[in-house]
C-alpha positions as CSV (number, residue, x, y, z in Angstrom):
1,M,-24.3,-155.4,71.9
2,N,-24.9,-154.1,75.4
3,M,-25.6,-156.6,78.1
4,A,-29.1,-156.6,79.5
5,K,-29.4,-156.3,83.2
6,P,-32.5,-157.0,85.4
7,I,-34.5,-154.1,86.2
8,P,-37.0,-153.4,89.0
9,E,-40.6,-154.4,87.9
10,H,-42.0,-150.8,88.6
11,Q,-39.4,-149.3,86.1
12,Y,-40.1,-151.9,83.5
13,L,-44.0,-151.2,83.8
14,K,-43.2,-147.5,83.4
15,Y,-41.3,-148.1,80.3
16,L,-44.2,-150.3,78.9
17,R,-46.8,-147.6,79.6
18,I,-44.6,-145.1,77.5
19,L,-44.5,-147.6,74.5
20,G,-48.2,-148.3,74.9
21,W,-47.6,-151.9,75.8
22,R,-49.1,-154.1,78.4
23,L,-48.2,-156.9,80.7
24,E,-50.9,-159.4,81.9
25,K,-50.5,-162.3,84.5
26,G,-50.4,-165.5,82.8
27,S,-50.5,-169.0,84.3
28,M,-47.0,-169.0,85.4
29,D,-45.3,-166.0,83.9
30,Y,-46.4,-162.7,82.6
31,N,-47.6,-162.1,78.9
32,L,-46.3,-159.0,76.9
33,Y,-48.6,-157.5,74.5
34,N,-48.0,-154.6,72.1
35,G,-50.1,-151.5,71.4
36,K,-52.3,-153.4,69.0
37,G,-53.0,-156.2,71.4
38,Q,-50.8,-158.8,69.9
39,F,-49.1,-161.3,72.1
40,L,-45.2,-160.8,72.0
41,C,-43.7,-163.1,74.4
42,S,-43.6,-164.4,77.9
43,I,-41.9,-162.3,80.7
44,K,-40.4,-163.6,83.8
45,I,-40.3,-161.6,87.0
46,G,-37.9,-162.9,89.6
47,H,-37.9,-162.3,93.4
48,A,-34.5,-161.5,94.3
49,K,-33.2,-160.4,97.8
50,G,-36.3,-160.5,99.9
51,K,-39.3,-158.8,98.5
52,K,-37.5,-157.1,95.7
53,R,-39.1,-158.1,92.3
54,E,-37.1,-157.7,89.2
55,V,-37.6,-158.4,85.5
56,V,-34.9,-161.1,84.5
57,A,-32.3,-160.1,82.0
58,E,-33.5,-162.8,79.4
59,S,-36.9,-161.1,79.4
60,I,-35.2,-157.5,78.9
61,R,-33.3,-159.1,75.9
62,K,-36.7,-160.1,74.4
63,T,-38.3,-156.9,75.0
64,T,-35.5,-155.1,73.4
65,K,-35.6,-157.3,70.4
66,F,-39.3,-156.8,69.8
67,C,-38.7,-153.1,70.2
68,E,-36.1,-153.1,67.6
69,K,-38.5,-155.1,65.2
70,E,-41.3,-152.3,65.7
71,G,-38.8,-149.5,65.1
72,L,-38.8,-148.4,68.8
73,T,-35.9,-147.8,71.2
74,W,-35.4,-149.6,74.5
75,P,-35.5,-148.2,77.1
76,P,-37.9,-145.7,75.8
77,K,-37.6,-141.9,76.4
78,K,-40.4,-139.8,77.6
79,K,-42.2,-138.0,74.9
């Protein structure tokens, strides 16, 4: 199993667009929804090194797990 690393927020959002998934701001974190509009999990975006925003490694692992459940690969490749 490969270790998940934090990735920049803009890169994560690009991957979600490829999958047809979306991220919405919740009360504290962000909520991840699949293409059918079903809630999957909460996603944490950390603020590291000044203004740099990254999706934390734990949230990347969660996303990977949900992709595997739906038969998708993470990170997705452009179609």
